[in-house]
Structure formats: structure tokens, C-alpha cells
C-alpha positions as CSV (number, residue, x, y, z in Angstrom):
1,M,0.1,0.0,0.3
2,K,2.8,2.4,0.9
3,E,4.5,1.7,-2.6
4,R,1.0,2.7,-4.4
5,L,0.7,5.8,-2.4
6,T,4.4,6.8,-3.0
7,N,3.5,6.7,-6.8
8,L,0.3,8.3,-6.2
9,F,2.0,11.4,-4.4
10,N,4.9,11.7,-7.0
11,G,7.5,9.8,-5.2
12,D,7.2,11.5,-2.0
13,A,7.8,8.5,0.5
14,L,7.4,10.7,3.7
15,L,3.9,11.8,2.6
16,A,2.9,8.4,1.8
17,S,3.9,7.2,5.0
18,I,2.0,9.8,6.7
19,V,-1.1,8.8,4.8
20,V,-0.6,5.3,5.6
21,L,-0.3,6.0,9.4
22,V,-3.2,8.4,9.4
23,L,-5.4,5.8,7.7
24,A,-4.4,3.2,10.2
25,G,-5.9,5.2,12.9
26,L,-2.5,5.9,14.8
27,P,-1.8,9.3,16.6
28,I,1.4,10.6,15.3
29,F,3.8,13.4,15.4
30,V,5.0,14.5,12.2
31,A,7.9,16.9,11.6
32,V,8.4,17.9,7.9
33,V,11.4,19.6,6.6
34,I,10.7,21.1,3.2
35,S,13.2,22.8,1.1
36,N,12.9,23.7,-2.5
37,K,15.6,23.4,-5.2
38,E,16.3,27.0,-5.4
39,D,18.2,26.9,-1.9
40,K,15.5,29.1,-0.1
41,P,15.6,28.9,3.7
42,E,14.2,25.7,5.0
43,S,10.9,25.9,6.6
44,T,9.6,23.3,9.4
45,T,5.8,22.2,9.8
46,S,4.8,20.3,12.9
47,A,1.2,18.7,13.5
48,I,-0.2,16.6,15.8
49,V,-2.7,14.2,14.1
50,E,-5.1,12.2,16.3
51,P,-8.2,10.3,15.2
52,T,-11.4,11.7,16.7
53,V,-14.2,9.4,17.7
54,E,-17.5,11.1,18.6
55,A,-19.3,9.0,21.1
56,E,-23.0,9.2,20.9
57,T,-24.5,9.1,24.2
58,E,-28.4,8.9,25.0
59,P,-29.5,10.4,28.1
60,E,-30.8,7.9,30.8
61,P,-34.5,7.8,30.7
62,V,-35.8,9.1,34.1
63,K,-37.2,6.7,36.3
64,P,-40.3,7.8,37.9
65,K,-40.5,7.5,41.8
66,P,-42.6,4.6,43.1
67,I,-46.1,5.2,44.1
68,N,-47.3,4.3,47.4
69,L,-51.0,3.8,48.2
70,S,-52.5,2.4,51.4
71,G,-55.9,2.1,53.0
72,T,-58.4,-0.1,55.0
73,G,-61.3,-2.0,53.7
74,R,-62.8,-1.4,50.3
75,T,-61.6,1.6,48.3
76,A,-61.2,3.2,45.0
77,T,-57.9,5.0,45.2
78,E,-57.1,8.5,43.9
79,K,-55.9,8.7,40.3
80,F,-52.2,8.5,39.5
81,T,-49.9,8.6,36.5
82,L,-47.9,5.7,34.8
83,Q,-45.5,6.0,32.0
84,D,-45.6,3.7,28.9
85,G,-43.9,0.4,29.7
86,L,-43.8,-2.2,32.6
87,A,-45.3,-1.4,36.0
88,V,-44.6,-3.7,38.8
89,F,-47.3,-3.9,41.5
90,K,-46.1,-5.1,45.1
91,S,-49.3,-5.6,47.4
92,T,-49.9,-6.4,50.9
93,Y,-52.9,-7.2,53.0
94,K,-53.4,-8.0,56.6
95,G,-57.0,-8.6,57.7
96,R,-59.7,-11.5,58.2
97,E,-59.3,-14.6,56.2
98,T,-61.1,-13.4,53.2
99,V,-60.7,-12.2,49.5
100,F,-58.0,-9.5,48.7
101,H,-58.8,-8.4,45.1
102,I,-57.4,-5.2,43.2
103,E,-58.6,-4.0,39.9
104,L,-56.4,-1.6,37.7
105,L,-58.8,0.7,35.9
106,N,-57.8,3.4,33.4
107,S,-59.0,6.9,33.5
108,F,-62.4,5.9,31.9
109,G,-62.9,3.4,34.6
110,E,-62.4,0.5,32.3
111,D,-60.7,-2.6,33.8
112,V,-57.0,-3.1,32.6
113,D,-55.8,-5.8,34.7
114,M,-55.9,-7.5,38.1
115,P,-52.7,-6.9,40.2
116,A,-53.9,-9.0,43.1
117,N,-56.5,-11.7,43.6
118,D,-56.0,-14.0,46.4
119,I,-57.5,-15.4,49.8
120,G,-55.7,-15.2,53.1
121,S,-55.2,-13.1,56.1
122,D,-51.6,-12.0,55.6
123,L,-50.8,-11.6,52.0
124,S,-48.0,-10.3,49.8
125,V,-48.6,-10.3,46.0
126,S,-46.4,-8.9,43.2
127,K,-47.3,-8.8,39.5
128,A,-45.8,-7.0,36.5
129,I,-48.2,-5.5,34.2
130,Q,-47.4,-3.8,30.9
131,V,-49.3,-0.4,30.8
132,T,-49.6,2.6,28.3
133,A,-48.9,6.1,29.6
134,G,-51.9,7.6,31.3
135,E,-53.9,8.0,34.3
136,Y,-55.2,5.0,36.4
137,L,-56.8,4.1,39.6
138,L,-57.0,1.0,41.9
139,N,-60.4,-0.5,43.0
140,V,-59.4,-2.4,46.2
141,E,-61.5,-5.0,47.7
142,A,-60.2,-5.8,51.2
143,D,-61.6,-6.5,55.0
144,G,-58.3,-5.0,56.5
145,A,-55.2,-2.9,56.1
146,W,-53.6,-3.0,52.5
147,T,-50.6,-1.2,50.9
148,V,-49.7,-1.2,47.1
149,T,-46.3,0.1,45.6
150,I,-46.1,0.6,42.0
151,E,-42.7,0.8,40.3
152,Q,-41.5,1.6,36.8
């Protein structure tokens, strides 16, 4: 390759060597002494050539804070906002040996999914649900104290 470049640059082997090193991606320091055939004073040119690589960085998506809800007995929660993606519902219940049931409803009151549906007196239930961005609420059926933490 160096011989081809030397021919391309009219026999200038030094210039051909510089091109080979730059194409190889190596940082180099080049000192070139140029003199012309008329015995003019010599001039020196120095250059540092380093390949540049621009890294593309995407900002990290902002992770929303967990949503913490709690209550006692049968309740419809206040509305809360979820982002598009996976939402993990972690629920606990302490009360009588009975049904612990939670429905996830969209802002129109339509049933989206069921984060919890179990029978017991001391329960811990987790479920991941794929949701679209929007406002939601929970309809909780319980005979005791309950908590729900939603993480995205």
C-alpha cells in the first residue's frame, strides 16, 4: 500500500508514510522539513494528528418515583399517572381470612388488569403489568389494612 501511495504522491515517500499512518488510525507526530531546489531557507511544519471518535450518548430515561398507596377496607384510590412500559405492583394485605382483590382501571373506569386476587389473612402479592402512558386508579376489595407500591 505504501508503494502505491508513493507513486500517487509523485515519489514522496514521507507523505505516503504519513497517509498510511493516519489511515491506520494511529496518533502521530509529524515533522516535515521542506526545502525547494532554489536554496531558499528551510521551513519546518509540525502537526499532531489524532483520530477523533465522537461518542453518541443517549440520556438515561428518568425513572419515576414509586407510587405508594394504602388504606383499610374496600376503596377506590385517587388517580395516579403511569408511563408507557412495565409497571410492577407490590401489594400487602393484613386482615380477616377473606378475598383480597385489586383491579387496575384506566381513566375511563375500564378494567385494565388485576394486580392481586387472593384469599388469606396475611398476603404479599407482586405482579408486573404492561401499561400505556396515562392516568389510572385502583379498585381495592379488602377487609383489612392494605398497601400497594407501584414501580416502573
